[in-house]
C-alpha positions as CSV (number, residue, x, y, z in Angstrom):
1,M,-6.1,21.6,-27.8
2,D,-9.2,21.5,-25.7
3,Y,-10.2,18.6,-23.5
4,D,-13.1,17.5,-21.3
5,L,-10.6,16.4,-18.7
6,I,-6.9,16.8,-18.0
7,V,-5.4,14.5,-15.4
8,I,-2.2,15.5,-13.8
9,G,-0.3,12.4,-12.7
10,A,-0.2,8.9,-14.3
11,G,0.0,6.9,-11.2
12,W,-2.6,4.4,-10.0
13,A,-5.2,7.1,-9.3
14,G,-4.5,9.1,-12.4
15,Y,-4.4,6.4,-15.1
16,N,-7.4,4.5,-13.7
17,C,-9.3,7.8,-13.7
18,A,-8.3,8.6,-17.3
19,L,-9.3,5.1,-18.4
20,K,-12.7,5.5,-16.7
21,A,-13.2,8.9,-18.2
22,K,-12.4,7.7,-21.7
23,E,-14.9,4.8,-21.2
24,L,-17.5,7.3,-20.3
25,G,-16.9,9.2,-23.5
26,L,-14.8,12.1,-22.3
27,K,-11.9,13.6,-24.3
28,V,-9.0,13.0,-21.9
29,A,-5.3,14.0,-21.6
30,I,-2.9,12.8,-18.9
31,V,0.2,14.7,-17.9
32,E,3.2,13.0,-16.4
33,N,6.7,14.3,-15.7
34,K,8.2,10.9,-14.8
35,E,7.3,7.3,-15.6
36,I,3.8,6.1,-16.4
37,G,2.5,4.1,-13.4
38,G,3.6,6.5,-10.7
39,T,4.9,5.4,-7.3
40,C,2.9,2.1,-7.1
41,L,4.4,0.7,-10.3
42,N,7.8,2.2,-10.3
43,R,8.8,2.8,-6.6
44,G,6.2,1.1,-4.5
45,C,3.8,-1.8,-4.6
46,I,5.0,-3.7,-7.6
47,P,8.8,-3.4,-7.1
48,T,8.7,-4.1,-3.4
49,K,6.5,-7.1,-3.7
50,T,8.7,-8.5,-6.5
51,L,11.8,-8.2,-4.2
52,I,9.7,-9.7,-1.3
53,Q,8.8,-12.7,-3.5
54,S,12.5,-13.4,-4.3
55,A,13.2,-13.3,-0.6
56,K,10.3,-15.6,0.1
57,V,11.7,-18.1,-2.5
58,Y,15.1,-18.0,-0.8
59,S,13.5,-18.5,2.6
60,L,11.6,-21.6,1.3
61,L,14.8,-23.0,-0.3
62,K,16.6,-22.7,3.1
63,K,14.0,-25.0,4.7
64,S,13.7,-27.4,1.8
65,K,14.7,-30.3,4.0
66,N,11.3,-29.9,5.8
67,F,9.7,-31.0,2.5
68,G,12.0,-33.9,2.0
69,I,14.2,-32.2,-0.6
70,E,18.0,-32.4,-0.2
71,S,19.8,-29.5,-1.8
72,G,23.2,-27.8,-2.0
73,E,24.1,-24.3,-1.0
74,F,21.9,-21.5,-2.4
75,K,23.2,-18.0,-2.9
76,V,21.4,-14.7,-3.3
77,N,22.3,-12.7,-6.4
78,I,20.9,-9.3,-5.6
79,S,21.8,-7.9,-9.0
80,E,19.6,-10.5,-10.7
81,I,16.8,-10.0,-8.2
82,V,16.8,-6.2,-9.0
83,A,17.1,-7.0,-12.7
84,R,14.0,-9.2,-12.5
85,K,12.2,-6.5,-10.6
86,N,13.1,-4.0,-13.4
87,K,11.9,-6.4,-16.1
88,I,8.5,-6.9,-14.4
89,V,8.0,-3.1,-13.9
90,Q,8.9,-2.4,-17.5
91,A,6.5,-5.1,-18.8
92,L,3.7,-3.7,-16.7
93,R,4.5,-0.1,-17.7
94,Q,4.2,-1.2,-21.4
95,G,0.9,-2.7,-20.6
96,I,-0.4,0.5,-19.1
97,N,0.8,2.5,-22.1
98,F,-1.2,0.1,-24.3
99,M,-4.3,0.5,-22.2
100,L,-4.0,4.3,-22.4
101,K,-4.3,4.3,-26.2
102,G,-6.9,7.0,-27.2
103,I,-5.8,9.2,-24.3
104,D,-3.3,11.9,-25.1
105,I,-0.2,11.5,-22.9
106,I,1.7,14.8,-22.4
107,S,5.2,14.5,-20.9
108,G,6.4,17.4,-18.8
109,Q,5.9,19.4,-15.6
110,A,2.3,20.6,-15.2
111,R,1.3,23.9,-13.7
112,I,-2.4,24.9,-13.2
113,A,-2.9,28.5,-14.4
114,A,-6.7,28.6,-13.9
115,S,-9.6,26.2,-13.2
116,N,-9.7,25.4,-17.0
117,K,-6.0,25.9,-18.0
118,V,-2.9,23.8,-17.6
119,L,0.6,24.8,-18.6
120,V,3.1,21.9,-19.4
121,D,6.6,23.2,-19.7
122,G,5.1,26.5,-20.9
123,K,2.7,25.1,-23.5
124,E,-1.0,25.9,-22.8
125,F,-3.8,23.3,-22.7
126,E,-7.5,24.0,-21.9
127,A,-9.9,21.6,-20.2
128,K,-13.4,21.8,-18.8
129,N,-12.2,19.8,-15.8
130,I,-8.8,19.1,-14.1
131,I,-7.9,16.3,-11.8
132,I,-4.8,16.4,-9.6
133,A,-3.3,13.0,-9.0
134,T,0.3,13.7,-8.2
135,G,0.8,11.2,-5.4
136,S,3.2,11.3,-2.5
137,E,6.9,11.0,-1.7
138,P,9.0,9.9,1.3
139,F,9.0,12.2,4.3
140,R,12.4,13.7,4.9
141,L,13.4,13.2,8.5
142,P,15.4,16.1,10.0
143,G,18.9,14.8,11.0
144,F,18.7,11.9,8.6
145,E,18.9,13.6,5.2
146,F,19.1,11.2,2.3
147,D,22.6,11.0,0.8
148,G,22.0,8.1,-1.6
149,K,24.8,6.1,0.0
150,K,24.4,5.3,3.7
151,I,21.1,7.0,4.4
152,I,18.5,6.2,1.9
153,S,14.7,6.2,1.3
154,S,12.3,3.4,0.3
155,D,12.7,4.6,-3.3
156,E,16.5,4.2,-3.4
157,I,16.6,0.8,-1.6
158,L,14.7,-0.8,-4.5
159,D,17.9,-0.6,-6.7
160,I,20.3,-1.8,-4.0
161,Q,23.3,-3.7,-5.5
162,A,24.6,-5.3,-2.3
163,I,22.9,-6.8,0.7
164,P,24.0,-4.9,3.9
165,D,25.4,-7.0,6.7
166,S,23.6,-4.6,9.1
167,L,20.6,-2.6,8.3
168,L,19.0,0.1,10.5
169,I,15.3,0.9,9.6
170,I,14.0,4.1,11.1
171,G,10.2,3.8,11.2
172,A,8.2,0.6,11.9
173,G,5.1,1.3,9.9
174,V,4.0,-0.8,6.9
175,I,7.0,0.1,4.7
176,G,9.5,-0.4,7.5
177,C,8.2,-3.8,8.6
178,E,8.0,-5.0,5.0
179,F,11.7,-4.1,4.3
180,A,12.7,-5.6,7.7
181,S,11.1,-8.9,6.8
182,L,12.6,-8.8,3.3
183,F,16.2,-8.1,4.3
184,A,16.1,-10.5,7.3
185,N,15.1,-13.2,4.9
186,L,18.0,-12.3,2.6
187,G,20.5,-12.5,5.5
188,S,20.9,-9.0,6.9
189,S,21.1,-8.2,10.6
190,V,18.1,-5.9,10.9
191,T,17.4,-3.3,13.7
192,M,14.2,-1.3,13.7
193,V,13.5,1.9,15.7
194,E,10.1,3.4,16.2
195,N,9.3,6.6,18.1
196,M,5.8,5.3,18.9
197,P,5.0,2.7,21.6
198,Q,3.9,0.2,19.0
199,I,5.0,-1.0,15.6
200,L,2.3,-0.9,12.9
201,S,0.3,1.8,14.7
202,G,-3.4,1.3,14.3
203,Q,-3.2,-2.4,13.7
204,D,-4.8,-5.0,16.0
205,K,-2.6,-5.2,19.1
206,E,-2.7,-9.0,19.2
207,I,-1.6,-9.2,15.5
208,V,1.3,-6.8,16.3
209,R,2.4,-8.9,19.3
210,K,2.4,-12.0,17.1
211,L,4.5,-10.2,14.4
212,E,7.0,-8.9,17.0
213,A,7.4,-12.5,18.3
214,I,8.0,-13.8,14.8
215,F,10.5,-10.9,14.1
216,K,12.4,-11.9,17.2
217,K,12.7,-15.5,16.0
218,K,14.1,-14.1,12.7
219,G,16.7,-12.1,14.6
220,I,15.1,-8.7,13.9
221,K,15.6,-6.3,16.8
222,V,12.6,-4.0,17.4
223,N,13.0,-0.9,19.6
224,T,9.8,1.1,20.2
225,N,9.7,4.4,22.1
226,T,13.1,5.1,20.7
227,N,14.5,8.3,19.1
228,A,16.9,7.3,16.3
229,L,19.0,10.4,17.0
230,N,20.2,8.7,20.2
231,L,21.7,5.7,18.3
232,D,25.3,5.1,17.3
233,L,24.9,5.1,13.5
234,T,28.4,3.9,12.9
235,K,27.3,0.4,13.9
236,F,25.2,0.1,10.7
237,D,26.2,-0.4,7.1
238,L,23.0,1.1,5.7
239,I,20.2,3.2,7.2
240,L,16.7,3.1,5.7
241,V,14.5,6.0,6.7
242,C,10.8,5.3,6.1
243,V,8.7,7.4,8.6
244,G,5.8,8.0,6.3
245,R,5.0,9.8,3.0
246,V,3.8,13.3,2.3
247,A,1.6,14.7,-0.5
248,K,3.5,15.8,-3.6
249,T,2.2,19.2,-4.7
250,D,5.2,21.3,-5.4
251,N,5.6,23.3,-8.6
252,L,1.9,23.0,-9.6
253,G,1.0,26.6,-8.9
254,L,-1.8,25.5,-6.5
255,K,-1.3,28.2,-3.8
256,E,-1.2,30.9,-6.5
257,I,-4.7,29.9,-7.8
258,G,-6.1,29.7,-4.2
259,L,-6.4,26.0,-3.8
260,E,-7.1,25.0,-0.2
261,F,-4.8,22.7,1.8
262,E,-5.3,20.8,5.0
263,K,-2.2,19.7,6.9
264,G,-0.1,19.8,3.8
265,K,-2.6,17.8,1.7
266,I,-5.1,18.9,-0.9
267,K,-8.5,19.5,0.7
268,V,-11.4,17.7,-1.0
269,D,-15.0,17.1,-0.2
270,E,-16.8,13.8,-0.1
271,Y,-17.1,14.0,-3.9
272,L,-13.4,14.6,-4.4
273,K,-13.9,18.3,-5.4
274,T,-11.5,20.9,-4.3
275,N,-12.6,24.4,-3.3
276,L,-12.1,25.6,-6.9
277,P,-14.7,24.9,-9.6
278,N,-14.0,22.0,-11.9
279,I,-10.8,21.0,-10.1
280,Y,-10.7,17.6,-8.3
281,A,-8.0,15.8,-6.5
282,I,-7.5,12.0,-6.0
283,G,-5.0,9.6,-4.5
284,D,-2.2,10.2,-2.1
285,C,-2.1,14.0,-2.6
286,T,-5.4,14.1,-0.8
287,G,-4.0,12.2,2.2
288,K,-7.2,10.2,2.7
289,I,-6.0,6.6,2.6
290,M,-2.5,6.2,1.0
291,L,-3.2,2.8,-0.7
292,A,-3.0,2.2,-4.4
293,H,-6.3,0.3,-4.6
294,Y,-8.1,3.2,-2.8
295,A,-6.4,5.7,-5.1
296,S,-7.8,3.7,-8.1
297,Y,-11.2,3.7,-6.5
298,Q,-11.1,7.5,-6.0
299,G,-10.0,7.9,-9.6
300,K,-13.0,6.0,-11.0
301,I,-15.5,7.9,-8.7
302,A,-14.1,11.3,-9.8
303,A,-14.3,10.4,-13.5
304,E,-17.9,9.2,-13.0
305,N,-18.8,12.5,-11.2
306,I,-17.3,14.6,-13.9
307,A,-19.0,12.6,-16.7
308,A,-22.4,12.7,-14.9
309,G,-22.3,16.4,-13.8
310,K,-25.0,15.7,-11.2
311,N,-26.1,13.1,-8.7
312,F,-22.5,12.9,-7.6
313,K,-21.2,9.7,-5.9
314,K,-19.4,9.9,-2.6
315,A,-16.0,8.4,-2.2
316,D,-16.9,6.1,0.7
317,S,-13.8,4.9,2.5
318,E,-15.5,2.8,5.2
319,F,-14.4,-0.6,4.0
320,V,-10.9,-0.5,2.5
321,P,-8.7,-3.6,2.9
322,N,-5.2,-3.0,4.3
323,C,-2.5,-5.5,3.3
324,I,1.1,-5.8,4.7
325,F,3.5,-8.0,2.9
326,T,5.7,-9.1,5.8
327,D,6.5,-12.8,6.3
328,P,4.0,-13.9,7.4
329,E,1.6,-11.5,5.7
330,I,-0.9,-9.3,7.6
331,A,-4.3,-8.1,6.3
332,S,-7.3,-6.4,7.8
333,I,-10.7,-4.9,7.0
334,G,-13.3,-3.0,9.0
335,L,-13.0,-2.6,12.8
336,N,-10.4,-4.3,15.0
337,E,-11.0,-5.2,18.6
338,D,-9.7,-1.9,20.0
339,E,-11.7,0.2,17.5
340,A,-14.9,-1.7,18.3
341,R,-14.4,-1.2,22.0
342,A,-13.7,2.5,21.5
343,K,-17.0,2.9,19.7
344,G,-18.8,1.3,22.7
345,L,-20.1,-1.6,20.6
346,N,-21.4,-4.8,22.0
347,F,-19.3,-7.3,20.2
348,K,-17.6,-10.7,20.4
349,V,-14.2,-12.0,19.1
350,A,-13.6,-15.3,17.4
351,K,-10.3,-16.8,16.2
352,F,-8.8,-19.6,14.3
353,D,-5.1,-20.6,14.5
354,F,-3.4,-21.7,11.3
355,M,-1.7,-24.5,13.3
356,A,-5.0,-26.3,12.9
357,S,-5.2,-25.8,9.1
358,G,-4.3,-28.7,6.9
359,M,-3.1,-26.6,4.0
360,A,-1.0,-24.4,6.4
361,R,0.7,-27.6,7.6
362,I,1.2,-28.8,4.0
363,M,2.8,-25.4,3.2
364,D,4.8,-25.5,6.5
365,E,3.5,-22.0,7.3
366,T,1.5,-22.4,10.5
367,E,2.4,-19.2,12.3
368,G,-0.6,-16.9,12.7
369,F,-4.3,-16.7,13.0
370,I,-7.6,-15.2,11.7
371,K,-9.5,-13.0,14.0
372,L,-13.1,-11.8,13.5
373,V,-14.9,-9.0,15.4
374,F,-18.7,-9.4,15.1
375,D,-21.9,-7.9,16.6
376,F,-23.0,-9.8,19.7
377,S,-26.7,-9.8,18.9
378,S,-26.9,-10.1,15.1
379,G,-23.6,-11.9,14.4
380,K,-22.8,-9.3,11.7
381,I,-19.1,-9.2,11.0
382,L,-17.7,-5.8,11.8
383,G,-14.1,-6.4,11.0
384,A,-11.3,-9.0,10.5
385,S,-7.6,-9.2,11.0
386,I,-5.3,-11.9,9.7
387,I,-1.6,-12.8,10.2
388,G,-0.5,-15.8,8.4
389,P,0.0,-17.5,5.0
390,K,-1.6,-15.7,2.1
391,A,-3.4,-13.2,4.4
392,T,-3.4,-10.6,1.6
393,E,-5.4,-13.0,-0.6
394,L,-7.7,-14.3,2.2
395,I,-8.8,-10.8,3.2
396,A,-10.8,-10.6,-0.1
397,V,-13.4,-13.0,1.2
398,L,-13.8,-11.1,4.5
399,T,-13.8,-7.7,2.7
400,L,-16.8,-9.0,0.7
401,A,-18.4,-10.2,4.0
402,V,-17.9,-7.0,5.8
403,T,-19.0,-4.8,2.9
404,T,-22.2,-6.7,2.3
405,G,-23.0,-7.1,6.0
406,L,-22.8,-10.8,6.2
407,S,-23.0,-12.6,9.6
408,V,-20.6,-15.2,11.0
409,S,-23.3,-17.8,10.5
410,Q,-23.8,-16.9,6.9
411,V,-20.1,-17.3,6.2
412,K,-20.1,-20.6,8.1
413,E,-22.9,-21.9,5.9
414,T,-20.7,-21.2,2.8
415,I,-19.0,-24.3,1.3
416,F,-15.2,-23.7,1.1
417,A,-13.0,-26.0,-1.0
418,H,-10.8,-28.5,0.9
419,P,-7.9,-28.5,1.5
420,T,-7.4,-24.8,1.2
421,L,-6.3,-21.9,3.5
422,S,-9.6,-20.2,2.8
423,E,-11.6,-22.9,4.7
424,A,-10.0,-21.6,7.9
425,I,-12.4,-18.6,7.6
426,R,-15.3,-20.9,8.1
427,E,-13.7,-22.5,11.1
428,V,-13.2,-19.3,13.1
429,K,-14.8,-19.9,16.6
């Protein structure tokens, strides 16, 4: 059967691309060799945040006396927590399948034979255009090979059936910090090791120092500039290795057809085209920004470019919000203080501490602050970083402000509802 477009991979990039292409009138098929929804739905964003929410509820219950509520002993049932996660994932997967009606879903392993030909388990399909959206997988750290028992990846830990008394996390990036926060809240003794001099490399240093202080209060041991090979691994019940993710491009026949790679990732131009005619790539396999919402954005841009055939849109990655679901949460958009300084910009910094927020006090979540970086002359907001309650929701307001070029004074002139966390944005000084 012939198609206008075959999308390989039904993750966040692939299925959003397919939906947009269908909306634009293209005849579309999507090929997937595992579950619909890809990493984000099945092994990433959704399952991890579901587990994090359960840990958050448990954390709140443990301090219920602060709200004047007397209670008995609460226990964590990890099997029920994992079952709830599976139920939510299954429901969302069914929802995606429903949305994909009218798009042919082909199950199996895809292999690109030519710029207009895809083989799926040996069966041939032709398409005017092909989009590769195969995502990423956990990096395998030499010396710490996954055994599914003591040394596991971020995929395997999602189905854990017992909370470890002691957990070693190798890698203190976003994934490592989220799981450290999660398991500390559930009662594990957590130790983190990071080869770099800072956890959450690339984040605002002041935000990182605040998170490290909070982690210390929670009993999380953080060791930077540390090689995990020098540790006594017998001291830990479980070892989680999360030192990044790599593009997933094996078994697709890409090198055989001459597709270009760059540092192990599929090389694309600003319009998401590869070096081969009619073949595009989107999402984590391009290694641009490994975030689900950016992958979705890329998917829609690629679909629009294919449908239009001219006047191509660029996949502009200048303003992409970054969210970290630790406790408290962290979120950022645009430039942080170090980045603005490195660019030689004339800027100012303004902050607001959640200790002064009425709603933060009501919630009993006053740790953290909002930090704005803005142009000295115009007041235009260049970037924002937040650590504190609902940071991942609050960043939406500042993403809009940075994207549209609003100034600090324009934001301050906006009426925010009271009492809310969001009004803290207007109070930044």
